Residue, then its C-alpha position, 0 to 999 in steps of 0.5 A: x848588220x848595223x855599226x855606229x861610228x862616233x866623231x868626238x869633236x870639241x864642238x859636238x859629238x856626232x853619231x852615224x849608223x851604217x848598214x854593212x850589207x849595203x855599205x850605206x848611211x842609215x842616219x846621222x845625228x849630233x849632240x848637243x845643239x849648241x857648241x860644247x864649252x871650251x874652258x879657258x882659265x888663262x890665255x892660250x888654255x883650252x880644256x873640256x870635261x871628258x865626262x861631258x863627252x861621254x854624256x853627249x855620246x850617250x845623247x847622240x846614240x839615243x838621238x840617231x837610234x830614234x831618227x833611224x828607227x832601226x832595231x838596236x839589237x841589229x847594232x853589232x859594232x862601234x867605231x871612234x873618231x876623236x879630236x887629236x892631241x888631247x890629254x886625259x888622265x885617270x887614276x886607278x879607279x878610272x876616274x878623271x883627275x882633271x879637265x882634259x887639255x885639248x888640241x888648241x891649248x898652247x900652254x906647253x909650247x915652251x916645254x916642247x921647245x926645251x925638250x927639243x933642245x935637250x934631246x936634239x932635232x936629229x933624234x926627234x926627227x928621225x924617231x918621232x918624225x916631229x919635234x915634241x911641240x905642243x902635243x900630248x907628251x908636252x901637255x903631260x910634262x906641264x901637269x907634272x911640273x905645275x900640278x904634282x899631286x895630280x901627276x903623282x895620282x895618274x894611273x894611265x894617260x889617254x887621248x880623247x878617243x882612248x877615254x871614250x873606249x874605256x867608258x865603252x869597254x871598261x879597258x884602258x888601251x891606246x893605239x900606235x897611231x894615237x901614241x904617234x900623235x901624242x909624241x910618244x911613238x919611236x918609229x925607228x924601234x917600233x915602241x914607246x919613245x924611251x928617250x922622250x920619257x926619260x927626258x920628260x921624267x915619265x914612267x912607262x907604266x902610264x902608257x896603256x896597253x896597245x891595241x891595233x887601230x882596227x881590232x876587236x878592242x873590247x865589248x860594251x860593259x853592262x853599264x855602258x850598254x844601259x847608258x847607251x841604250x844598246x845591248x852588251x855584246x856590241x864590240x868596239x872595233x876601231x879608233x882613229x884621230x879626226x884628221x887620219x880618220x877623215x882621210x880614211x872616210x875618203x879612201x885615202x890609205x895608200x902612198x900618193x893619195x891626198x885628202x883636204x878639208x876647207x873649214x875654219x882652218x884648212x887641212x891637207x893630209x897625204x900618205x906615204x910608205x916610209x917615215x917622213x919628217x920635215x926639217x923645218x917643221x912646217x908639217x906633222x907626220x903620224x902613223x896613219x890608221x893603217x899603219x903597220x911595221x910591215x906596211x908602213x903608212x905615214x900620214x902627213x898633216x899640213x894645217x892652214x889656220x887662216x882658211x875659211x875664217x878669213x872668207x867668213x870675216x870678209x862676208x861678215x864685214x862687207x856683205x849685207x846679212x841677206x847675202x849668202x855664200x851661194x850669192x858670193x860665188x856668183x858675184x865673184x865669177x864675174x871678176x877676172x882670175x887674179x882679181x885685177x891684181x888684187x891680193x889677199x894673204x889669209x893668215x890672220x888666225x894665229x901663227x901658221x906652222x907651215x910658215x915657220x910659226x910666223x904670226x903675220x896677220x892678214x894682209x890686202x896687197x895692191x888695192x886700187x881705189x879707182x878699180x877695185x870693188x867689194x867683189x874684187x875683195x871677195x874673189x881675192x880673199x877666196x883666191x888667197x885661201x886657195x893659194x895658201x893650199x897650193x903653197x902647202x902642197x908645194x911643201x908636201x911635193x919637197x917632201x916626196x908627196x906628190x899630188x895626183x888627186x885630191x879627195x874632199x868631203x861635200x862641205x865648206x870651201x870645196x863647194x865653191x867652183x871658184x876655190x876648187x878650180x883654182x887648186x885643181x888647175x894649179x896643181x894639175x890635179x882633179x878633185x873628187x868631192x865625196x859624200x861622207x863624214x868622219x862619224x860614217x868612216x869610223x863606223x866602216x872601220x869597226x865594220x872591217x874589224x868585225x869581218x864585214x869587209x875583206x879590207x879597209x879599202x873595200x869598207x870605205x868604197x861605198x860613198x857617192x862621188x858628188x862632183x869632180x873638178x878638173x884642171x882648166x888647161x886654157x886658164x892655167x897661165x892666168x891662174x899661175x900669174x895670179x898665184x906668183x903675184x900672191x907668193x911674191x907678196x907672201x915672200x916679201x913679209 
């Protein structure tokens, strides 16, 4: 039997087909080729039309079916991964009332801070595991304050994945994992957070019916089946936010397991079996995709804004166009660990949550004109990003999440041996590179819900280990000295 997984991003929609008999990828496609538009009428705003997501889901489906040449009648299930923290509001006819306010929109920061002050940090931390922040609930309050006519027409509030599930099945539902990422979930009482709803002026009726993350959440309507080119008996069996789903895709399901990504921004995502919060709000905690009341699984998310974007900037500024990232790897491997004392802080992509929301900008420290070259700058830039990951993992360690092994996808910064060995050596943890994608993980979640696998762990065990990085014990002291130099520069800012 075949399953389709969708990854609803803010840049494109990815669709992947897996065969549950072999637990292998059949085909992967994305649509559109050009990045989707993000609407920004004012500074700090970011919106997209949910209807565009659905249009692109339909196109991505037809594309992956065409590429795979499978019999569409063999498709039996669908899983959904989606961009987190967005806000979609619909009326009683299931019509979208306004563009979605997506994850990178910052208009509701002040609203979240006022809610935190009114409710109290102790109650928020112990029950929400986070401050209200700039999450979905605060964005909804912004609509209430600034667009009252729209707010009064709201039938249900949804996250982006909930909207796509609605378009597929005709039913409006959500999950505990989704509600927790929107700041609507009370982990102590295992229900919608009534104290937050009351403070923000929301009625409980706007919250959709809650379904398990992995469950038969509905079947395709005739209209959806026709739009997708599938048959109407296909079930929707899974949905999860992109970062929890990425962790699932790499087999990160249990306490002590950690996944990481190193794209434009960097993410470290670990799992604990008890509710965990950070009093300093440097990380965020959500219900993981396999969380239940009986077996709690809390995903701890640490985000580093200044990651790959800084390395790309350095390449664009200093290297000629024909120089590839592979070429840079060869260049920097000739420079000693620590870049001869040159140190780069990569935090030039906005406020860093793990640094208490400081917006310090990127910094180059201790440059020596008679000694340092472009090659030193390349290495120091890459080391600086690696050091920021290590620093973030020290934060996780403070919260009781110890790094024993790191799992990563076969893309972006972790393809660099210098980058990966720096992190592995300093954390004493091997790094496993897995050949997978979020869309494949979503497809496997649906396959598990439909009974194709005995457990989620079995469902996500089918990917190839592409590469493994091991700590280099003999180089630890050199790495440690360079990291302490970097950290001293950070703490002086």
